[in-house]
C-alpha positions in Angstrom: 61.3 38.9 27.8 62.8 39.2 31.0 66.1 37.4 31.6 67.5 37.2 35.3 70.9 36.2 37.0 71.4 35.5 40.4 74.6 35.5 42.5 75.1 35.1 46.4 77.1 38.2 47.8 77.7 39.0 51.3 74.8 36.7 52.8 72.2 37.6 50.2 71.0 36.5 47.0 71.1 39.3 44.2 68.9 38.8 41.4 69.4 41.1 38.4 66.6 41.7 35.9 67.0 42.8 32.5 64.6 43.3 29.4 60.8 44.3 29.3 57.9 42.0 30.5 56.0 40.6 27.5 52.4 39.3 27.4 53.5 35.8 27.9 55.8 36.5 31.0 54.2 35.8 34.3 55.2 38.4 37.0 54.0 36.2 39.8 55.6 33.1 38.8 59.0 34.9 38.2 58.5 36.2 41.8 58.0 32.6 43.2 61.1 31.5 41.2 63.1 34.2 42.4 61.9 33.4 46.0 63.0 29.6 45.6 66.3 30.6 44.1 67.1 32.8 47.2 66.0 30.0 49.5 66.4 31.3 53.0 68.8 34.4 52.2 67.5 37.8 51.9 66.6 38.8 48.2 67.9 41.9 46.8 66.7 42.7 43.3 68.8 44.9 40.9 66.3 46.1 38.3 68.8 48.9 36.8 68.6 47.0 33.5 64.9 46.5 33.3 63.3 48.7 30.5 60.5 49.9 32.4 59.8 49.9 36.0 56.3 51.1 36.6 54.4 48.5 34.4 51.5 46.4 35.6 53.8 43.3 35.5 56.5 44.9 37.5 53.7 46.1 40.1 52.3 42.2 40.1 56.0 41.0 40.6 56.8 43.3 43.4 53.3 42.7 45.0 53.9 39.1 45.0 57.5 39.7 46.7 56.2 41.8 49.0 53.2 39.8 50.3 55.6 37.0 51.4 55.3 36.1 55.1 59.1 35.7 55.6 61.9 38.6 55.3 62.3 37.7 51.5 62.8 40.7 49.6 65.1 43.2 51.5 65.7 45.8 48.9 65.2 46.8 45.4 68.3 48.5 43.5 68.2 50.9 40.5 70.8 53.4 39.6 68.5 56.0 38.0 67.0 58.6 40.3 63.6 58.9 38.1 63.3 55.0 38.1 63.7 55.0 42.0 61.0 57.4 42.3 58.6 55.5 39.9 59.4 52.4 42.2 58.9 54.2 45.5 55.4 55.4 44.0 54.3 51.8 43.5 52.3 50.3 46.2 54.9 47.8 47.7 56.8 47.4 51.0 60.1 46.9 49.6 62.8 49.7 50.2 64.7 51.5 47.1 68.4 52.0 46.9 70.6 53.5 44.3 73.2 51.1 44.7 74.3 47.5 46.0 77.0 49.3 48.1 74.0 51.2 50.1 72.2 48.1 50.5 75.2 46.0 51.7 76.9 48.6 53.6 74.9 51.5 53.9 71.8 52.1 55.5 70.1 48.8 54.7 73.1 46.9 56.4 71.5 46.7 59.8 68.4 45.2 58.4 70.1 42.8 56.2 71.9 41.5 59.5 68.9 41.0 61.1 67.4 38.9 58.1 70.5 37.0 57.5 70.3 35.9 61.2 66.8 35.0 60.9 67.8 32.8 57.9 70.6 31.2 59.8 68.3 30.2 62.9 
C-alpha cells in the first residue's frame, strides 16, 4: 500500500510517498489526487521511502504526472544513487534530484521560481 503525506514548503507542494504499490492501487488516480492537492503550486515528489522505484505502477504514475499540460511536477527527490539512476532511466520528463535542498536552493531553484510565478499569475 502507498501512503503519502504532503506539506507546503517554500512555495511548493512536497508529496512524500512510502510503501509499495499493490494490485489494488491505481497509480493514475494517485497522480490525479497529488495534482489536486498541489493545486497551482509546483509539485515535488519525495520517493526516498518508496520500496521500489522501477515498477510498472511507478512508471504509470510518473507518466501521468509528466503528461500534465501545466508545470505540475517540477522534480523528484530520492536519496539513493541507484534509485535515482533507475528513475532517470524511466521514460518521463521529470528531473530527479538527491535532496530537497538541491530542489529548493540548488540547480532547480530557478525553474521553481518560474513555476511559482506562473502559479501566482
